[in-house]
N, C-alpha and C positions, 0 to 999 in steps of 0.2 A: 627458142630464140631469144624470149623475153628476159632469161635469165643472164643469156649472155650480153643482152644489149644494159641491161639494168648493169652490171659490173664493168661494162665499159665507158657509161654515162658516169657512175660514181667515179670510175678513176679521172676522169675529165675533170670531174667538179673537184676530187682532192687536187688538182695542178691547177685550175684555174681560178677556182675562187679566192687564194690569197693576193692575186693580181687585179683580177675584176671587181671583187665582192659580191655582195647581192645585184644593187642596181643594173650593173653593166653585165650581171651572168645570163643573159639571152641564152633560149634555148639553140637556136640557130648556133652560135657558136661553139657549145657543149657537142651539139649532135656533130659540128664537122671536126672539134679534136676527138670525139670517140667515134667518128666511122661511121655514124649512124643516120637516120631519114628525122629531121625535126619530130615527123610523126610519131616515131616509134617511141619518143621520148615522151609523147603526151600518151600514149599507150600504157609505156611503164609506170608512171608518175603522175597520181591523182592532181597534183600542181606543182606549183616551182617553189612553195615554201616547203612543201612535202620533201621535195628532192633535196634543198638547203638542208632539213632538219638529219635526212639521212645523210651527207655529208657530212657535216660538224660531226654526228657520232662517232662515222668510219673515223674521222678525224680522231677524236679522243680516244675512241677502246686503241688506236695505236700509237698514242704516244703518252697522256697522261693515266690512261686508264690500266696501262700494263703498270703503276706503282702502285701500290699496297701500303697503308698505312696498318694494316694490323699487326698484333703482335702480341705475345704470350704476357697475362699480369705482371709474371718476376722479372722480366728484360727490363735493363733499367730506362725510366721514361725520360731521361735527360740524353743518353746517346741516341733512343729510336729516334726522338724530336728531331735530335741534330740532321740524323742522318735521311730521314724523309724532309727536310726543308733542304737538303743537299741533292735529291734525287729532282723535288719537286724544281728547283730553281734552274737547274741543269736541261730539263726539261722545257722549261718556258723559254731557257736561252734558243734551245735548238730549235723553236715552232715559233718564232717571236712574228712570223711574215702570218701567218694565219693568224695567232691570238691577237696580233693587231686590227689586222682587217678586221675580226670578230667583235674587238671592241669597238672601234668605229662602227660598225655598221647598228650594232647596239645602240649605241649614243643617237645616230639617227631614225632611233626609234624601228630599227625592221624587229618586229614582235617574235617571228621565230626563231632569229640571233638572240633575243632579249630572254624568252623564255629558255632555250639551251643553256645560257650563261646562270640564269637565276638557278636552274637545278643542280647544275654543276658545282657551281659553287657553295650552293648549300650543304652538298656531300662534303666536300673538303672541307668546309670550314666548321660543320659539327665534328667530324675525324680530329681535326689538328685541335681543337676546344678541349676537345676530350685526353691528349696527350699533354696540354697543358696543365689540366687540372692535375693527371697526374705526377706530374715534376712538381707542382705547387698547388694546392687548393685554393681558390680565391674568389669572390662574389664576382656574377657573370662580367658586370659593367668591367673590372679591371681587367679579365681576359681578355675580353674586346678590345682595348685599348692595345694590351702587350702584343696578340696576335696582329693587330693593325701598325705596330713598331717592328716588328719580324717582319712581315710581308715587305711595309717598304724599305725600311732600311737594306735589305739583299735583293726584291726583284725590282722596284723603283728604276734603281739607276739603270738595269735592264730597257725595261721597256720606256722608262720615259727618255733615257738619253740616248738610244738607238734613232729614238722617234723625231727627238730634237736635233739629231745629227744629219738623218736624213732631211728635214728641213730647214739646214744648212743654220740654226739660229745659235748653235754651240756657240763658247769662248774658243778660241781658236786652242789654247794650251790644255780646256778639258776636252773637246776633241781629239786632238791628239791620241789621247789616253784610253779614248773609248772600246778599244780592241782591247786591253789588256781588262778592264774592267767588266768584261763580260766572259775571261778567260775562268779556268776551274777553280784555279789558285786563289783569284781574286773573291769569286764565288765563296769560298772556304772561309778566307778572312773576313768577310762580313757576318756571315753565319756566326763565327765564333764570337766577333767580334759582339752583336746582339746579345747573344745567349750570355755572355759574361757580363753585359749592364744587367738584363734581366734574372740572371743567376749567379750573384758573385760568389755563391758557394758549391758551386759546379768544380769539378775539378775537368775542365778541355783540353781529350788528349794530343800530343802534340804532335 
């Protein structure tokens, strides 16, 4: 029964976390969604933090965890970087609800969420930095600026733009185009623009 209840509670957490976040995700709410008793939650999970940590890992594994940054050393580094950015930003776009909720919880000081971001950002950061170095070896400080530029140019319009649209603070003309900004074609254009700026000598496939 414990294994079944665990799976049901995790499924409930995956569904409810983006809507309620850490503070409002109560045991009673989760138990009702999972169809188990609140007592079963405490039997299966040591704490709410332990539960949320497991929910975040499940969500990460079924989304970003499926992406791979590995590649043979003989692979074209520039094209590899381009493809990884395309995959990651699409994944970000498709999971904006939970990403934005987890960002908000981390910003509010929820330690278990902050630790989750730190662990996974570190992993992705190191892998992307390695790819940038394969494209062109530069001092670490320069590569950090390049990575910040890439991620900001490509991902920020979605993360920040969609949040501002929800808050109803975007100018009308910008808000009218937000649905286009998050489409695959627009993502690809931003990636190519950013890579062209950083690597003007590289040939970008059409």
